[in-house]
Each structure stands twice: as C-alpha cells, then as structure tokens.
C-alpha positions as CSV (number, residue, x, y, z in Angstrom):
1,X,111.0,-44.1,111.8
2,X,110.4,-40.6,113.5
3,X,107.6,-40.5,116.0
4,X,104.5,-38.8,114.7
5,X,105.2,-35.6,116.4
6,X,108.4,-35.4,114.5
7,X,106.9,-36.1,111.1
8,X,107.4,-33.3,108.7
9,X,106.3,-32.7,105.0
10,X,109.3,-32.9,102.6
11,X,107.5,-32.6,99.3
12,X,104.2,-32.2,97.6
13,X,102.9,-32.7,94.1
14,X,99.6,-31.6,92.5
15,X,98.3,-33.6,89.7
16,X,95.1,-32.8,87.4
17,X,92.8,-35.2,85.8
18,X,90.0,-35.1,83.3
19,X,88.1,-38.4,82.6
20,X,85.3,-39.0,80.2
21,X,82.2,-40.7,81.3
22,X,80.2,-43.2,79.4
23,X,77.4,-43.3,79.8
24,X,76.8,-39.9,81.2
25,X,75.8,-39.8,84.9
26,X,73.1,-38.1,86.7
27,X,73.9,-35.1,89.0
28,X,70.4,-34.3,90.5
29,X,68.2,-33.7,87.4
30,X,71.3,-32.8,85.4
31,X,73.7,-35.1,83.7
32,X,77.6,-34.9,83.2
33,X,79.8,-36.8,80.6
34,X,83.1,-36.0,82.1
35,X,84.8,-35.5,85.6
36,X,87.7,-33.3,86.5
37,X,89.7,-33.1,89.7
38,X,93.0,-32.9,91.4
39,X,95.3,-35.3,93.4
40,X,97.5,-34.1,96.0
41,X,100.5,-36.4,96.7
42,X,102.6,-35.9,99.9
43,X,105.9,-37.4,101.0
44,X,107.2,-37.1,104.7
45,X,110.7,-37.2,106.2
46,X,110.4,-40.9,107.0
47,X,109.8,-41.7,103.2
48,X,106.0,-42.3,103.9
49,X,103.7,-41.2,101.2
50,X,100.0,-40.7,100.7
51,X,97.5,-39.2,98.1
52,X,94.1,-37.9,98.1
53,X,91.6,-36.9,95.4
54,X,90.2,-33.4,95.6
55,X,87.2,-33.1,93.3
56,X,84.4,-30.6,94.0
57,X,81.2,-31.6,92.2
58,X,80.7,-28.4,90.2
59,X,81.2,-27.2,86.7
60,X,79.1,-27.7,83.6
61,X,76.6,-30.3,82.7
62,X,76.3,-31.9,79.3
63,X,74.0,-28.9,78.2
64,X,76.7,-26.4,79.1
65,X,74.7,-25.3,82.1
66,X,76.2,-24.8,85.5
67,X,75.8,-27.7,87.9
68,X,73.5,-26.6,90.7
69,X,72.7,-27.9,94.3
70,X,76.2,-29.6,94.9
71,X,79.6,-28.1,95.5
72,X,79.6,-24.5,96.2
73,X,83.2,-24.0,95.3
74,X,84.8,-24.5,91.7
75,X,87.8,-26.6,90.8
76,X,89.7,-23.5,89.9
77,X,89.1,-21.9,93.3
78,X,90.4,-25.2,95.0
79,X,93.3,-25.4,92.7
80,X,94.3,-21.8,93.4
81,X,94.1,-21.9,97.1
82,X,96.0,-25.2,97.2
83,X,98.9,-23.8,95.0
84,X,99.2,-20.8,97.3
85,X,99.4,-23.2,100.3
86,X,101.8,-25.5,98.9
87,X,105.0,-23.7,99.8
88,X,104.1,-23.3,103.3
89,X,103.9,-27.1,103.9
90,X,107.3,-27.9,103.2
91,X,109.4,-28.8,106.3
92,X,106.3,-28.2,108.4
93,X,104.9,-30.8,111.0
94,X,102.3,-33.0,109.6
95,X,99.6,-31.3,111.9
96,X,99.6,-28.4,109.4
97,X,97.3,-30.4,107.2
98,X,94.6,-30.5,109.9
99,X,95.2,-26.9,110.8
100,X,94.4,-25.8,107.2
101,X,91.6,-28.2,106.9
102,X,89.9,-26.4,109.9
103,X,90.7,-23.0,108.5
104,X,89.8,-23.4,104.8
105,X,86.2,-22.5,103.5
106,X,86.5,-25.0,100.7
107,X,84.9,-28.3,101.8
108,X,86.6,-30.4,99.2
109,X,90.1,-29.3,100.3
110,X,89.1,-29.5,104.0
111,X,88.0,-33.2,103.6
112,X,91.1,-34.2,101.4
113,X,93.6,-32.5,103.8
114,X,92.2,-34.1,106.8
115,X,92.1,-37.5,105.1
116,X,95.7,-37.2,104.2
117,X,96.6,-36.4,107.8
118,X,94.6,-39.5,109.0
119,X,96.2,-41.8,106.5
120,X,99.7,-40.6,107.2
121,X,99.3,-40.8,110.9
122,X,97.3,-44.2,110.8
123,X,94.6,-42.5,112.8
124,X,91.7,-43.4,110.5
125,X,89.9,-46.0,112.7
126,X,89.2,-48.8,110.4
127,X,87.0,-50.9,112.6
128,X,85.0,-53.2,110.3
129,X,82.4,-54.5,112.9
130,X,80.2,-55.9,110.4
131,X,82.1,-57.1,107.2
132,X,79.0,-58.3,105.4
133,X,77.5,-54.7,105.7
134,X,80.5,-52.9,104.6
135,X,81.2,-55.4,101.8
136,X,77.6,-55.2,100.4
137,X,77.1,-53.4,97.1
138,X,74.2,-50.7,96.8
139,X,73.6,-50.5,93.0
140,X,72.7,-47.1,91.5
141,X,69.8,-47.6,89.0
142,X,67.4,-45.3,87.2
143,X,64.7,-45.6,84.6
144,X,66.1,-45.8,81.2
145,X,68.9,-48.3,82.0
146,X,68.8,-51.3,79.7
147,X,67.5,-54.5,80.9
148,X,71.1,-56.0,80.4
149,X,72.7,-53.4,82.7
150,X,70.0,-53.7,85.4
151,X,70.4,-57.5,85.5
152,X,74.3,-57.1,85.6
153,X,74.2,-54.8,88.6
154,X,71.5,-56.8,90.5
155,X,72.6,-60.4,89.7
156,X,76.5,-60.2,89.3
157,X,77.9,-57.8,91.9
158,X,77.9,-60.1,95.1
159,X,75.9,-59.3,98.3
160,X,73.2,-56.8,97.6
161,X,70.6,-55.9,100.3
162,X,69.6,-52.4,99.1
163,X,69.3,-50.6,95.8
164,X,69.4,-46.8,95.2
165,X,67.0,-45.7,92.4
166,X,66.9,-42.1,91.1
167,X,63.4,-41.0,90.6
168,X,61.5,-37.8,89.6
169,X,63.5,-38.0,86.4
170,X,61.0,-39.4,83.8
171,X,57.3,-40.1,84.2
172,X,55.8,-41.3,87.4
173,X,54.2,-44.3,85.5
174,X,57.5,-45.4,84.0
175,X,59.4,-44.9,87.2
176,X,56.8,-47.1,89.1
177,X,57.1,-49.8,86.4
178,X,60.9,-49.7,86.6
179,X,60.8,-50.1,90.4
180,X,58.7,-53.1,90.1
181,X,60.9,-54.5,87.5
182,X,63.9,-54.2,89.9
183,X,61.9,-55.9,92.7
184,X,61.0,-58.8,90.3
185,X,64.7,-59.4,89.5
186,X,65.9,-59.0,93.2
187,X,62.9,-59.4,95.5
188,X,65.2,-59.4,98.5
189,X,66.3,-55.7,98.2
190,X,65.0,-52.7,99.9
191,X,64.7,-49.3,98.1
192,X,66.7,-46.1,98.7
193,X,64.8,-43.8,96.4
194,X,66.4,-40.3,95.5
195,X,64.1,-37.6,94.1
196,X,66.7,-34.7,94.1
197,X,63.8,-32.4,95.1
198,X,61.9,-33.4,91.9
199,X,58.4,-33.8,93.1
200,X,55.6,-31.6,94.5
201,X,54.2,-33.0,97.7
202,X,51.2,-34.1,95.9
203,X,53.3,-36.0,93.3
204,X,55.5,-37.4,96.0
205,X,52.4,-38.9,97.9
206,X,50.9,-40.2,94.7
207,X,54.1,-41.8,93.5
208,X,55.0,-43.5,96.9
209,X,51.4,-44.7,97.5
210,X,51.8,-47.0,94.4
211,X,54.9,-48.7,95.9
212,X,55.3,-51.4,98.6
213,X,55.8,-49.3,101.7
214,X,57.7,-52.1,103.6
215,X,60.3,-52.1,100.8
216,X,61.2,-48.3,101.1
217,X,64.0,-47.4,103.4
218,X,63.6,-43.7,102.7
219,X,63.3,-41.3,100.0
220,X,66.0,-38.6,99.6
221,X,64.9,-35.0,99.2
222,X,61.5,-35.9,97.9
223,X,59.9,-32.4,97.6
224,X,60.7,-29.1,95.7
225,X,60.0,-27.4,98.9
226,X,61.9,-29.2,101.6
227,X,59.6,-28.0,104.4
228,X,57.0,-30.4,102.8
229,X,58.9,-33.6,103.4
230,X,57.6,-34.3,107.1
231,X,54.0,-34.3,105.6
232,X,55.0,-37.4,103.6
233,X,55.9,-39.2,106.8
234,X,52.6,-38.1,108.5
235,X,50.5,-39.3,105.6
236,X,52.2,-42.5,104.5
237,X,54.6,-43.4,107.3
238,X,57.6,-43.4,104.8
239,X,60.7,-41.7,106.1
240,X,62.6,-39.2,104.1
241,X,66.4,-38.4,104.0
242,X,68.4,-35.3,103.5
243,X,71.2,-34.9,101.0
244,X,71.3,-31.5,99.1
245,X,70.0,-29.8,102.3
246,X,73.2,-30.6,104.2
247,X,75.2,-28.5,101.6
248,X,73.1,-25.3,102.1
249,X,74.7,-22.5,103.9
250,X,71.5,-22.0,105.8
251,X,71.3,-25.7,106.9
252,X,70.9,-26.1,110.7
253,X,71.5,-29.7,111.7
254,X,69.9,-29.4,115.2
255,X,66.6,-28.1,113.7
256,X,66.6,-30.7,110.9
257,X,67.1,-33.5,113.4
258,X,63.8,-32.3,115.1
259,X,61.8,-33.0,111.9
260,X,59.3,-35.9,112.1
261,X,60.1,-38.5,109.7
262,X,63.8,-37.8,109.1
263,X,65.3,-41.2,108.6
264,X,68.8,-40.7,107.3
265,X,71.5,-38.1,106.4
266,X,73.2,-38.9,103.1
267,X,76.8,-37.6,103.7
268,X,78.9,-36.7,100.8
269,X,82.3,-35.9,102.3
270,X,83.8,-34.1,99.3
271,X,80.8,-31.6,99.6
272,X,80.8,-31.2,103.4
273,X,84.3,-30.8,104.8
274,X,86.8,-32.4,107.2
275,X,86.6,-35.7,108.9
276,X,86.2,-34.0,112.2
277,X,83.2,-32.1,110.9
278,X,81.7,-35.3,109.5
279,X,82.1,-37.1,112.8
280,X,80.5,-34.3,114.6
281,X,77.4,-34.5,112.3
282,X,77.3,-38.2,112.6
283,X,77.4,-38.2,116.4
284,X,74.5,-35.7,116.6
285,X,72.3,-37.7,114.1
286,X,72.9,-41.0,115.9
287,X,71.8,-39.3,119.2
288,X,68.5,-38.7,117.5
289,X,68.3,-42.1,116.1
290,X,68.9,-40.9,112.5
291,X,70.9,-43.1,110.1
292,X,74.1,-41.6,108.4
293,X,75.0,-43.1,105.0
294,X,78.3,-42.2,103.2
295,X,77.8,-41.5,99.6
296,X,80.1,-40.6,96.6
297,X,80.1,-37.2,94.8
298,X,81.1,-39.0,91.6
299,X,84.7,-39.2,92.5
300,X,87.2,-41.3,90.5
301,X,88.5,-44.6,91.8
302,X,91.1,-43.0,94.2
303,X,88.2,-41.0,96.0
304,X,85.9,-44.1,96.1
305,X,88.6,-46.2,97.6
306,X,89.0,-43.6,100.3
307,X,85.4,-43.3,101.0
308,X,85.2,-47.0,101.7
309,X,87.8,-46.3,104.5
310,X,85.9,-43.5,105.7
311,X,82.7,-45.5,105.7
312,X,84.3,-48.4,107.6
313,X,85.6,-45.8,110.2
314,X,82.5,-43.4,110.6
315,X,79.5,-45.4,109.6
316,X,80.6,-49.1,110.1
317,X,77.0,-50.3,110.3
318,X,75.7,-48.9,107.1
319,X,76.5,-49.9,103.5
320,X,77.8,-46.9,101.7
321,X,76.5,-45.7,98.3
322,X,79.5,-45.8,96.1
323,X,78.4,-47.5,92.9
324,X,79.3,-44.9,90.3
325,X,82.6,-46.0,88.9
326,X,81.4,-48.1,86.0
327,X,81.0,-45.1,83.7
328,X,84.6,-43.9,84.2
329,X,86.7,-44.5,81.1
330,X,90.1,-44.5,83.0
331,X,91.5,-45.0,86.6
332,X,93.6,-42.8,88.7
333,X,95.3,-45.9,90.1
334,X,97.1,-48.7,88.5
335,X,98.5,-51.8,90.0
336,X,102.1,-53.2,90.2
337,X,102.2,-56.9,89.9
338,X,98.5,-56.9,91.0
339,X,99.2,-55.9,94.4
340,X,100.6,-52.4,95.1
341,X,98.7,-49.5,93.8
342,X,100.5,-46.7,91.9
343,X,99.4,-43.4,90.4
344,X,98.4,-43.8,86.9
345,X,100.6,-41.2,85.1
346,X,98.7,-41.8,81.8
347,X,95.8,-39.9,83.3
348,X,97.3,-37.5,85.7
349,X,99.0,-34.3,84.4
350,X,101.5,-32.9,87.0
351,X,100.8,-29.2,87.7
352,X,103.2,-28.3,90.6
353,X,105.9,-30.1,92.5
354,X,107.8,-28.7,95.4
355,X,110.3,-30.0,97.9
356,X,112.7,-32.8,97.4
357,X,112.7,-34.5,94.1
358,X,110.8,-37.7,94.4
359,X,112.5,-40.8,92.9
360,X,110.1,-41.7,90.0
361,X,111.5,-45.3,90.0
362,X,110.4,-46.0,93.4
363,X,106.8,-47.5,94.0
364,X,104.1,-45.0,94.8
365,X,102.7,-46.3,98.1
366,X,99.9,-45.2,100.4
C-alpha cells in the first residue's frame, strides 16, 4: 500500500438520489415529503474506496414553497460545481479534496470533500470516550404524533436520556400537554426544545413558564427576533441554543458566545462546511463553556452514519440528534451477507463517472 503522501485519486463517480418520506418531516415551520441529494464515490491508486453524501437542505416544501433558513446553496449549484471539478481530481494527490473544501463557497460540498479525505487517510479521530453517551438515542418528537409512535420512540429505542421536541408549531396549550405526555411516558428524560424562531418573547416566556424548568436542557432559537433570546435566560434561567443563526452570512460566533444564557450550538455539518471549520467552531464554544451538539440536516442513511462518526470525533461527550431516518422509504446503503455495506444501486442513479473503470463485481467498501 502506498504511503498517504503517494495516494492519488484514480476514479470518481457521482450518483443522484430522490427518496420519498412518509410521514413528511418538519423543516423549521415547513414540511418536506421527499429528500434529494448526491453521493460522491472515490477510488484511490491503492484500491481503497470511500463515499460521502452531499445533500444541502434546500428546495421546495410540500406546499411548493422555497425552504428558508437552512442551506443557502441549491442542489443544482452543488452538482454543477462538483461536475466541473471532477476531471481535476484524477491522478491528483488525495490532498486535493481538502484544498477544494477550503476554497469552495458551498458548505455541503466542503463538508463532504473534507469527510472523504478524513475517511481515506484514516484521520477522523474516532475516540469514543463515553460509549453510553454516543450510543444514546435522542428521539425527535412533535405535537400531532400518534400515541403509538411516541411510545415506540420512547420505549423501544434503547438508552434514552434526552428528547428533542419541536415546538411553536401548533397551539401553546396543545404543545404543553404533549410535553407532559412525553414526561409521563419517560420521566427520566430531559428536554431539548426547538422553536425554530416561532415565538415572540412574550409567547416564549409564557410557554416555558408552564414547564418544569429543571427538565429543560435548552430551547433552540426560541424567538422570532434572536436578540430577544437572552431575555428568556434573564427572566426564567432557561438557556437557549443557536441553530439557524449559525447559517446566517452575518453570524459572528465571537459575539454570539458573549450572549448571556447561550447554552449550546446545534451544529449541522451539511449546512456549515468542512471538518476543519467545525472543529474551530467547537473549540471556541468549549472555551466559553458552551455545549456543541451534532445534528442532522435530514440526510439519508449514508449521511447519518457519517454524522455518527463525526460526532464521536468532534463532540464525544454529547449525544447527537440523528433521529430522522424513520420517514425514509429507501436506503442508500445495503448490506452484503449482513456485514459489508454496499451502495444500493436501486436507489442511486449514476450521473458521471471519470477515471478507471470500476469493477462492479467487487464489493463497494468504505
């Protein structure tokens, strides 16, 4: 096997997928009933291979309205740039992936290229310091779920210490009732509430005042006007978390970390960029005592699997929020003999292949 500094890229393949969701999933206050994305598959001169999902959270919701507040780039923009870059990868050192990740202005592409580099150089530092935390499930719940689904998520998914509950979507009274229903079923859990900027300051305070404060880890993006968030902490002592704010072109992390009551950053790698950028954000936040929690952008199973690895590497003391796969009608990965994952070519449509012809009879391995 050549040493890492001699590793070169010999072939690249881009696949496209379109998977229906049932039920539809919340994206802020909107909902989507399908997910589209790309898969980039790379082979090296030592026959090592790896893949990564590239799936900006943008497009249209179930009402044919543009999704707002998440990815700034479209899938078409990412696909176009990737196709333009592909020929320049062939016979180049593996380091070109990280070089492009630093240069591109498309966060989903930057994250996925840096992830591929980390996989192929075995530099993603998987250090499960607390296996119990990393293996814990954080169920995603929201008012309107059937009692059967809520029970299934809370009682049959293994170790559960926290739940994430979408709020500011129905009525305040109904959501308060739903939260107490959750606590009755699983009294041991703490609450990660997510309002997606759905409350006025007054509504947020009224809502939170009706809940057991000692059960609330934080509330994500509680207020329509984010400058109101610290007032919640001043009045109730309940911390808030930032999610959508991190994706704003005007976001200043250094200033945000000075806000009283900031308890956590909810980090969606597909929306934010390269592993290097993520590590820098996490380092700054931890210096100020602010938690960092990895969360999905509604990726398919390939992306979710990779986010588990990234969480183990970058936020080993936090349970990531990745409970979004149950709605996916198909998977990007299938298993061979129940052991080795392979690309599921029933779901993936090949768009471009460049470089050496890959032997399709060989097992796709990461």
